[in-house]
N, C-alpha and C positions, 0 to 999 in steps of 0.2 A: 332158341338156337344157341349152341355152345360155340365159343370162339375156337379157332383152329390151334392157337398156341397161347402161351402165357403172355399177359399184357402188363406193362409197368403200372404200379398203383401209386397214387399221390394222396396221402391222408390230409384232410383239411380241418382247420380249427374254426369252429363257430360259423362255418359256411356250408350251405347245401346248394349244389349246382343242379339245375333242372335241364332236361332236354330243350334244345333250341335257344338256350340262354348263352350269351356271349359275355364273359366276365374277365377282368384282369386279376391276376393273383401274384402276390409277392412270396417267393419261396426262399427260405434260408437254411433249412435242415439239409445235412449232407446227403442222407438217403433220398430225400425228395429231389434234390438237384440231380443225383445220379439217375433217378427214375425218368426225369425229364430228358436227360441226355440220351438214355436208352430209347425213349420214344422217338426222339428226333432222328436217331440213327436208323430206326425201323420204318414204320409207316405213320408216325406222328399220332398214334392212338394211345390213349392213357385212360385208366379208370380213376375217376374222382370220387372219393368216399369220405364221409364226415367222421371225425373222432367222437367217441362218447365223452371223453374228458379232455378239454383243451389244454390242461396242464401237462399231459403226458408227452414227453419229448421223443420217446422211441416206441410208438404204438405197435402192438402185435395183433394177432388174429382176433383176440377177444376184446381189444380196445377200440375196434372200429365197427361201424354198422355193416351189415351184410349187403344191403342194397345201395348201389351208387349209380353213377352215370358214366357211360363210355363217352369220352370227349375227344375232340381233335385239337391239336395245338396249332393255332393260327400264326402266332408270332412269339419269339423268345428273345429276351434281351438280358445280357449279363451286366449287372451294375458294378461300379468300382468297389463297393464295400463287400463284395463277395455274394450278395443276394442275387436272385434271378427274378425278373418280371416276365410273366408269361400270359398270353392272351389265349383263352380256350373257348371252345364252343361245344356245348353239350349235344350229344347225338341221340342216345337211347338208354333207357334204364337197363341196368345189368345187376346180376346177383353174383357175389364172389363165392365160389365153391371151395377153392383151395388157395392158401396164401403162403408164400415162402420168400426167402431172401436169396438174391443171386447178384453177383458183381457189385455188392454194396448198395443195392436198392431192393424195394419190395416189388414182387411180381405176383400175379394172380391168374388163376384159370376162372373165367367168368362166363356166365350164361346171359344172353340178351333176353330181356323180358318184353314180349309184345304187348301192345295196349289191347284191352278187352272192352267190348261194347255189350252191356247186359240189357240194354233197352233199345227202343226204336229210335230212328232218326228224328222223329217228331218230338219225342220226349227230350232228346239231347238238345234240340233247338230251343225248347222251353227253358231248360236248365241254363243254357248259354245266355239267353236274354235276362233271366233272373240274376245270374252272376254278374253280368255287365251292369245292370241297374243297381244292384247292391254295391258294387265296386265304385260306381259313380257317387253314391252317398258317402262312401268311406273316404274317397279322395277329397270331397268338398269339406269334410270335417277334419281330416288329417292334413295339416299344412306342410308336412315333410315330403309329401308325394307331389311332384309337379303335375298340373292338369293335362299337360301334353301327352301323358301316358294313355289317357282315354282315347285320343285320336289313333294311336298305334294299335290299340286293342280292337277298335271297330273294324279294322281291315283283316282280322284273323278269322278264317272260316273253320279251321280244324278245332273241334272241341277240346281235344287233349292238349294241343299247344296253347289254347286260350287259358285252360286251367293252370298250366305250368307258368305262363307269363304272369297271371294274377298272383299266384303264390310267390313268385320271385320278388314282386313289388311290395308285398305285405310285410308289416313288422310283426314277425312271429318268433316264438322261442324255437331253439334248435330242434327240440323233440317234435314240435308241431310241424315244422318244415320237413323233417325226416319222415313223419307219418304220411304227409301228402305225397312225398316222393315214392314211398313204398306202395301206394295205391295204383295198381295197374288198370283197374276199372275206371273208365272215364266218368261215368255217371256218379259213382261213389265219390270220386275226387271233387267233382263240381259241387255236390251236395255238402261235402265237408267244408269246402271253401266258403260256400254261402253261409253256413252255420257260423264259421269263424268270423266272417265279415259282419254279420248281424250283431254278434256279441261285441265286436270292436265299435260298431256304430252306436250301440246303446251306451257304451262307456264314454265315447267322445261327446255324445249329446248331453250326457250328465255333466261332464266337465264344462261344456258350454253354458249350461244353465247355472252352474255354480259361479262361473265368472260373471255372468250377467247379474246374478244376485248380489255379488260383492260390489260390483260397480254401482248398482242401485242403492246399496247400503251407504256407500261413500257419498253419493249425491244427496242422500237423505240427511247424513250427518252435517254436510255443508249447509243444507237448507235450514236444519235446526239451529246451526250456529248463527246464521244471519237473523233468524226469527228471534233467538234469545237476545242477540245484541240489540235488535229493535225494541224488544220488550224492556230491556234494561234502560234504554234511552227514554222510553215512555214513562217507566216508573220513576226515573230520575227527575223528569220534568214534573211529575205529579208529587214528588217528594216521598214516595213510598219505599224506595230502595234502601235497605239497611246497609251498613258498612261491612258487608261480608268479605273476608279476605280472599283474593284470587291472585293468580300469577302476575297480572299486569300491575295490580296495586302493590304487590310485594317488590317488584322491580322498581316501581316509582319511589317507594320508601327507601330502597337501597341507594338509588341515585341521589336522593335528598341527603342521606347520611354519609355518603362516600367522601364528601368534601372536594368535589371536582372543581377545577377552575372553570371560568365562564365558557371557554371554547369547548372543553370536554363535556360540560353540562348541557350545552345547546345541542351538541352532537348526540348525546345519550337521549335527550328528550325527543329529538327528531326520529331516532331509531325506534323509540318506544311508541310514538304515534303511528309509525309505519306498522309496528307489530300488532297494534289494536285493529288495524284494518285487514289483517291477514287471517285466513283459516288456520286454526291451531295445528292441524296435521300437515300443513304444506311444508315443503323442504326449505323454502325461503324463510319461514317463521323460525325454524330450527337454527338457521345461520344467524339471524338477528338476535335470537336468545343467547347463543354462545358469545356473540360479540359483546352484548351488554354484560354478561357474566364476567368476561375478562376486564371490561372497562371499570366496573364497580368494585372488583376485587383487587385492583391495583392499589398499593399503599400511597395514595395521594397525600395523606397527612400523617400516617402512622410512622413513627420512628422511635428508635431506642435512645434513652438519655445517655449521652457520652460521659465517660469517666475522665475527669480532668486532673486527678491526683497523679502527679508525675512520679512520686515515690512508689506508689502501688504498681503503676505501669512498668517502672523499671524492674521491680521485683518479679513481676510475671514474666517479662521478657528474659531476664537472667535465669529464671528457674527453668524455662522451656528450651533455651538455646545457649550454647557456650560460644563466646566470641561474637562475630557478626556486629562489631561495634558501630560501624557506619550506619547500618540499617536501624539499629536501636536508637542511635542519636537522631536520625531523621524523624522517627516516630515521636520521640519525646519533644523535638522542636515543634512538630505539628500540634501536639497537645498543649504545649506552652503558649503558642500563638492563639489557640482556640480559647484559652482561659481569658485572654484580653479582648479578642474580636468575636462578636456574636456570630457572624456569618463568614465562613471561610470555605473556599472551594476545596473539595476532597482532593488530596494529592494523587498523582498517577505515577506510581513507581514501577520500574522494570528491574527485576532482580536477574542478573546474568551470571551464570557460573556453571561449572561442570555438574554432572549428576551426583546426587547423594550428599550435597552440602547443606540441605535443609531449606531450599527455597519454598517449596509448597507448604511444608509444615509451619514455616514462619508466618504464613497468612493467618493460620488459626491462632497463633500466639498474639498477633497484632489485633485480631478481633477480640480476643479475651482481654488484652491490655486496655483497649479503648472502649470496651463494653458495647461492641457492635455485633450484629449477627454475621455469620460467615456463610458465603456461598461460593462454590467453585464451578468453573466452566472449562472443560478440557477442549482446547482448540486443535489438538493434534489430528491432522488428516481432514479437517473441515474444508470443504471445497465450495459449499453452497452459500451464497450471500444471504439467502433467506434465513439461515441459521442465526444470523445476527440481527437482521432487520425485519424478519417475518415475511409471510406470504401475503399477497394481496387477497382480498376477500372474494375475488372472482374464481379462485380455485376451490375445488371440492376438498374439504378437510383442511382448509387453511388455518394457520395458527400464528400467534405472535412469535417473534424471535426469542432466542434463549435468554437475552437480557431481561425482557419483560416477564417471561415465564419464571425466571429465577426470583425476581422481585415479588411477584405474586406468591411464590412458594414461601419465602422467608417473612412476608408481611411486614417489611420495613423498607423505608426509602433511603436509609443511610447505612447499608451493610458494608462489610469488607468483601469486595467482589474479586475473586482470584481468577485471572485469565491464564490458565496453565498452558505451557508449551506454545507461546505465541509465535515462535520461530518455525513451528511445524505446520503452519497453515499452507494450503496450496490453492491454486486457481484453475478453473476449467470453464467450459461453456456455460456453467450455471452462475458464473460471476466470480468476483474477487472479494472474499471475505475480509482480507486485510484492508482493502479500501473502505469497506463498510464500517470497519472499526475506527476510521479516522474521526467520524462525528462523535462516536461514543467516548473516545479518549482525548478529545479536545476540550479543555476547561472552558473555552469561550463559546463552544457550540453545544455541549451536552446538556446545558440547562434547558434546551428545547429539542430533545431527541425525538425524532418522528419515526415510529414503527409503521411499516407498510400496512400491517393489519389494523392497528388502532386508528391511524390517520389523524391523530391528535398529538400535540407535543407533551412530552413527559420530562420532568426535571431530574437529570442524573447528577447534578453538581454536588449533591450531598454524599454520593457513593464514593467510597475509597477504593479505587481500582489498583490492583497489584498484578502486574504481568510477570511471568517467569519465562526464561529462555536459556538454552545451553550456549547459543552463539548469538552474535549480533547480525545474523542473516535475516534482517527485518527490513521491509521497505523504508527508505529514508524519511518519507513524509510521516509514517507511523512512529518511527524512532524519535523524530523531533518532538513529538507530543508527550514523550515520557521522560521521567527523570531516571537515568540509568545508574544503578548501583551494582558494582561488580562484587561477586562473592568468589574469590579465588579459593584454591584448595586449602585444606588444613595442614598445618605443620604436624610433625610427629608428636610434639608435646600437647598440641590441641587435641589430637586424636586420642591420646592416652587419657586426658581429662574427660573428653566426651564419653569414652568407654566406661570410665569409672562412675561418672555422675548419672549417665542416662541409659547407655546401652545394656550394661550388665544388669542393673536393677530391673529394667524393662523385660529382658529375656528370662530372668529368674522368675518373674511373675507370670509371663506368658506360658512357661513350660511347667508350672505347678511346683516349683522348688521353693524351699525356704532359704533365707539368707545364710543360715548356719550350715546348709548342706553342700555348698560349693564355695570354694575360694579360688579366685584366679589372680595370680600374682602380677605385679606390674611388669616384671620381666617377660611373663607369658604374653601380656598384651602387646609389648613392644615387638616380640618375636612374630606375633600374628601380623602386625602392621608391616614389618620389614620383609618377611619371607612368605606370607600366605596371601597378602593383598598388595595390589599396586594400583592405587586410585587416588583421586583428589578428594573425594568425599569419604563417607563412613558406611556406605550401604553394604559393601562386601565384608567389612569388619563386623557389622552387626550379624551378618549371616554366619560368619565363623564362630562368633560368640554363641549364637543360637544353636549351632552344631555341638559345641561343648556342653551346653545345657541339656540337650537331648540325650547325648551319650551319658551324661551324669545320671539323668533320670533312669535310663535303661540299666545302668550299673547298680543303682540303688534298688530298683525293682527286682533285679535278678539275684542280688545278694542283700537280703533284708538285714543282715547283721552289720553291714556297712553303714556308718553314720554320716560321714562327710567325705568329700572328694577335694583334694588339694591339687590344683593344676599349676605347674611351673613351666618355665621355658624348656627344661629338660624333658618333662613328661608330655610335652605338646605333640611330639612325634607319634605317640600312641593314640592320640585322639584325632588329629587332623591329617595324619599321614605325612608323606614326603613333602618338604617345602616346595612351593610352586615357583618361587622367584629367588634369584641370587642377590642378596643385599650387597650393595656396592658393586654395580655393574661396570664400573670404570676398569680399564685395562690395568694390569699389574706391571707391565713393562713398557718402556718407551719404544715406539715403532716408527719406522720411516713411512711417510705417506698416510698415516692414520691419525685422524683428529676426532676428538669428542665434541660434538655440537650439542646445542640445546634446542628442542622443538616444543611447540605448543600444540596440544590436541584438545578436543572437546572434553576429555576426561582428565585434563591436567597436563603437567609438563612431562617430557620424556627426554632421556639421553639419546642422541642421534650420532651414530658412528659414520664418519665420512672417510672413504678410502680412495687413494689416488695411486696409480701405477704408471710409470713411464717406460716404454720399451722401444727398441729400434723399429723404425717404420718409415712412413711417408707423410706424416703429419695428420693422421686421422684422429678425430676426437670421438670417444665413445662414452655415452652416459647411460647407466643402468640403475635400476632400483625403483621403477615406476615414478619417475620424476615429472612434476608438472612443468608448464611452460615458463613460469616465473623462476623456478629453481634452475632450469636449463639456461635461462638468460643470466642468472647469477654466475653460473660456471663460465659463460662467455666473457662476462665482465672480469672475473677473476683471472682468466687466461690473459686478457689484455693488460691487466695490472702487472702480472708476472713478466710479460714481454717488455713492458715499459721500464721495468726495474731489473732487466736481465743482467746488465753489466754490474750493477751494485750488488746483486745477489750472487755473482760469480757463476752465472748460467750462460751457456752458449746462446747468443742472440738468435741463432737460426734453429733453435730446438724445435720450433713448430713446423719446420720442414723435414727434419730428420728423425723426429720422435713421434710415436703414437701415444696419446694420453687417454687413459681409461679412468673415469671417475665412477665409483659405485657407492650407493647408500644401502646397506644391508636391510633385511626384512623386505625383500623385493616385492612381496605381494601387497604391501601397504602403500597406498598412494601418498606422495609427499609433494608439498609445494610451498612457496613462500620465499621471500628474499633474505630472511634472517640467517641463512647458512652461508652467506657470501664470504665472510672472513674465514670461515672454516674451510670452504672450498679452496680459497687462495692459499691458506697455510698448508693444506694437504699437498697442493701442487708444488709449492716451494720446497717442502720436505722431500717429495719424490724426485724433484729435479736436482736438488743439491746433495741428497743422501744424508741429510741431518735429521735425526729422530725428533718426534714431537713428544713433549712431556705428557705422560699418561694421566697426571693428576690435574690437568688444566682442561676446562671446558670453555667454549666461547659461543657468542651469539652476536650478530650484527650484520647489517646490509653494507655492501661495499659499492663505491662509485669507481669510475674509470680512473680518477685521480688518486685512488687509494684511500679516500676518506671513509670513515665508519659512520653509518647513519643509524638512527634509533630504531628500536623494534618494540613490539608489544608483548604482553603476557610475561612480564619480567618476574613476577612473584612465582608463577607456576614453574618457570624455568629454573629459578634458584632453588625451589623445593625439590625439583628433579635432581639437580646437582647435589644437594644435600643427601638425598636418598642414595645416590650413586657413589658416595664416598669421594666426591670431587673436593679438592682443597682450594683450588684457585679458579675463579670465574672471570672471564674478560667480557665486559659489556661496553656498549657505546657510551661516550662521555655525556651525550644528551639524555641518557637514561639515568644519570646520577641522581637527578631530582626525584625519581620514583623510589629511591631507596628509603625515603622517609616513611613509606607505607609498608615496608617489609618488616616483619617481626624481628625483635632484637636478637633472639636466639639463633635465627637464620644468619644474620650478619656476623654474629660472633664466631660461628663455626665455618665461615667461608671467607677467603681473602678475595674481595671484589675489586677488580682493577678496571677503572673507566679508561677507554682509549679513544683517540680521535683519528689516528692514522694507522694504516696497516703495518707500518714499520714497527710501531709499538707492540702490535700483536706478535710479530716475529720475535721481538726481544723477550717477550714473556713466555711464548709457547715453545720455541725451539731450544734444544739442549745447548747449542752454542750458535753464534751468529755466523752467517756465511761470509766468505772473503770475496771482495770485489775483484773482477778480472782487470779493471782499469782503475787508475787513481781518480777518485772523484774530487773535483775542485771544491774546497770548503766554501767558496763564495756562492756556490749554487747548491744549497741543501735540497735533499729529496723532498722533505716536508718539514714543517715546524710544529713544535708543541710548546705552547706558552712562550713563543718567541725564540726558542732555542733550536738550533739545527740538529737533525738526527744524522749521525754518520754510521756507516756499516763497520762492524768490527771484523 
């Protein structure tokens, strides 16, 4: 019987829906969703038909089977992600005669296919019983079909519905399911299903026999193992067993030769005895074997002979690194003491400095100078305590920590162990690795380091630990266990020497050049340092030199007649392009309310411009430039200092009621914090309130108190280097930082006029073009402040 009108069509992927079958479907294709909407608007009737190819996104008439199922939509639910969940019930087989597209969906003219009975009711009854019996065997062997299905089948009297229900629960290929759907003859359909089930039953019984055989074989192997062990024991008692090497004996020999201390040897022997009692194929035996392998491969006694020749060590350190005198001195001190003392605990150094100053590569040089092996462990991003102290053996795949793994790898108990980026560790629910390092880096405790996996003590006191960090953002307890050596940025002269000695020869070799094919003048190197890089280290300088070498190679390859390339400061523009930085960033003219401060960053020192503007208002204070809490507090302190000196400075004492003050630190996207800009803020405010310009060639750094005293700051060398790069002539520093000038290179101090100050009044005398006139006469008996016992009076 043909349907009276066209019915929406829903193509299905890898699914065949039979009559009387209720199934949920998830629909995501636009045409399919439109077809469902059309069916819901009409009489909820839709034709479900399987696709021949599941990959086809837009199936046509030739991409779907002709026979499908006319179904009724029971429930439709639109999900938030745009897909539709629909519950359908199959009604009757139907054949698609004509397919077309209308209103964005597929519709078809279909003919309903009635079921046919080609045999008697008695024969159908026999077929139904046979099908149920065979399906019962199939369900018992196939664990994926719940046994409750059999109960629901026993209540079905209609043979056609029984056949369709069995087909729906069977695991068949799409073609086989479609073939069953296309059978309108009930007897033929039942015979087809019986045939398919018998084939599946045969396969499942074969799998069951194979599994039983494998299990029996495993039991046989275990039985043979026990009998073999008993036979060995009997032969040993009779003295007939020869010394044939086996795994247990090999492990016993390794334990004897490993030089383990008593505690570790007893532990290894106990684990070995446990292994002897285990079946070789058991999972526990594998765990014990791995444990013994780690234990015997540790370098309990193996170590390299240290070099004590100070002269050779000095030559190696000087050849690999320029400068870094404090680090080299510390290493030579250690070697000198070792010459006299037989046993000395390995030093634990922490090299702190900006990127690119040679902290990590220094570890390799130290290893070479002391004749130790070198091992490096990157701590950046480590969050798991087990990375340091290992996993306990209760976990699957547990291993020792990286400390023990690295010592097994280098096969030495006294290497140089580089703990790189120790300030980049983090902590979360897996533990705190920084706390786990406390035992490793404590000279009093690491002689008995206990890894969670090994569960025996290992002596780490011979290891020379060297940690590196960009900042001192390290837990105090961990920092206390290390000897901190600061590596500040290089001066321009040091960078020129490093480029000549190390960077240029290295890049010439890396890029396949000869020494005669490229010449880089000293002027060009200085130009790169000043205008193409701005850094504390030499990493970007090396990149620019590598760029020059690559461009030279390209030029020589493209012009075979060219023999050599000479690079000078004038020709640098042709190779590296427009300069990225302006050398000498200091202002060229004196300005009111603008002060040059000095800031410390992780990559070295920087010039910091501070601007202050005073306008008519109601006493509002505005701070901009992404300033931190400490810097905002410095501004508040500076305002109070200015108010307390208002009469001496010739400022209206009520300016904080009648004026709005706006302080801004440019480069507003960069966060800034710290107290060392206090005197800069105060000077900018005084300049803005008095209208006296600030000298552009003066930079300053220092914390300020409410009494106007200048307190010491950190990072002095980096700040002085930044001032030198910025063409600053005069630098004002706190008087208490004067002692730090001993560690500043002589060429830096020669090119800068460094003025130590103790009070803010001295800063005004040096930084302002002229001194402000007081509004009232200040009594000489009450000086504002004193320097070396002398009163300061305003001019």
